[in-house]
C-alpha positions as CSV (number, residue, x, y, z in Angstrom):
1,M,-9.5,44.0,51.9
2,D,-12.7,45.2,50.3
3,E,-15.2,42.3,50.2
4,R,-17.9,42.1,47.7
5,N,-18.1,45.8,47.0
6,Y,-18.7,45.3,43.3
7,L,-21.4,42.7,43.3
8,M,-24.2,45.3,43.0
9,T,-22.3,47.2,40.3
10,W,-21.7,44.0,38.2
11,Q,-25.3,43.0,38.8
12,K,-26.5,46.0,36.8
13,Y,-24.3,44.9,33.9
14,M,-25.4,41.2,33.9
15,P,-28.0,41.5,31.1
16,V,-25.5,43.2,28.8
17,I,-22.7,40.7,29.7
18,R,-25.0,37.8,29.0
19,L,-25.9,39.3,25.5
20,H,-22.2,40.0,24.7
21,L,-21.1,36.6,25.9
22,K,-23.6,35.0,23.4
23,R,-22.3,37.2,20.6
24,S,-18.7,36.5,21.5
25,L,-19.2,33.0,20.0
26,Q,-19.0,34.7,16.6
27,E,-16.5,37.5,17.3
28,E,-14.8,39.3,20.2
29,Q,-17.1,41.7,22.0
30,Q,-16.3,44.9,23.7
31,F,-18.4,47.5,25.6
32,K,-17.6,50.5,27.7
33,L,-18.2,50.4,31.4
34,N,-19.2,53.4,33.5
35,I,-16.2,54.1,35.7
36,T,-18.3,56.1,38.2
37,D,-20.3,53.0,39.0
38,F,-17.2,51.3,40.1
39,E,-15.7,54.3,41.9
40,A,-18.9,54.6,43.9
41,A,-18.6,50.9,45.0
42,G,-15.0,51.2,46.2
43,S,-11.8,53.0,45.6
44,R,-9.1,51.0,43.8
45,G,-6.7,53.9,43.9
46,K,-3.5,53.5,41.8
47,S,-4.2,49.8,41.2
48,G,-7.2,50.7,39.1
49,Y,-9.9,48.4,37.9
50,T,-8.0,46.5,35.3
51,F,-8.2,42.7,35.4
52,S,-8.3,39.6,33.3
53,I,-10.3,36.4,33.9
54,N,-9.5,33.3,32.0
55,M,-12.1,30.6,32.2
56,E,-12.1,27.1,30.9
57,N,-15.4,25.2,31.0
58,G,-16.7,27.8,33.5
59,K,-13.7,27.5,35.9
60,V,-11.1,30.3,36.4
61,T,-7.7,29.2,35.2
62,N,-5.7,32.3,36.3
63,N,-5.2,33.9,39.7
64,I,-7.9,36.6,40.3
65,S,-7.5,36.7,44.1
66,G,-5.8,40.1,44.0
67,S,-8.7,41.8,42.2
68,A,-12.0,42.3,44.1
69,V,-13.5,43.6,40.9
70,A,-12.7,40.3,39.0
71,R,-13.7,38.1,42.0
72,D,-17.1,39.8,42.3
73,L,-17.7,39.5,38.5
74,Y,-16.8,35.8,38.5
75,E,-19.1,35.1,41.5
76,L,-22.1,36.5,39.6
77,L,-21.1,34.7,36.4
78,K,-21.0,31.3,38.1
79,A,-24.3,32.0,39.9
80,D,-26.2,32.8,36.6
81,S,-27.6,29.6,35.0
82,A,-27.8,31.1,31.5
83,I,-24.2,32.2,31.7
84,K,-23.1,28.8,33.1
85,E,-24.6,27.1,30.1
86,L,-22.8,29.5,27.8
87,L,-19.4,28.8,29.5
88,K,-19.7,25.0,29.0
89,D,-17.0,23.6,26.7
90,K,-15.6,27.0,26.0
91,N,-12.5,29.1,26.8
92,V,-13.6,32.6,27.7
93,K,-11.3,35.5,28.5
94,M,-12.9,38.6,30.0
95,S,-10.7,41.7,30.6
96,V,-10.9,45.3,31.5
97,G,-8.1,47.6,30.6
98,K,-7.2,51.2,31.4
99,S,-9.8,52.5,28.9
100,F,-12.5,50.8,31.0
101,V,-13.8,48.6,28.2
102,L,-14.9,45.1,29.0
103,S,-13.6,42.6,26.3
104,I,-15.1,39.1,26.0
105,K,-13.4,36.6,23.7
106,T,-14.7,33.0,23.5
107,T,-13.3,30.0,21.8
108,H,-14.5,26.4,21.8
109,L,-12.5,23.9,23.8
110,S,-10.7,21.4,21.6
111,S,-12.1,17.9,21.8
112,Y,-8.6,16.5,21.2
113,R,-7.3,16.9,24.7
């Protein structure tokens, strides 16, 4: 299993992710990733780089253990103090599809739980 191959790649995107995460409070955000950055970090072959991370209050609520790309992104998200603050009391879904676009959708957690 490839361990932490994508940390450096995601690190380059963190300022952009931080900005889009803030903007996602108003509307869903999307931006194109550079596939060659990820291919240089590790080959995903047929499985590709697609993934979805669902977070509630900064904690992952779906299983991302099968995706090194998603695990490495989440590791950086939870280590970033500005992003941790943005994730508080929110539902955030981040996903990358076949078109290699990162989507970020944020909703506030209901206080009626």
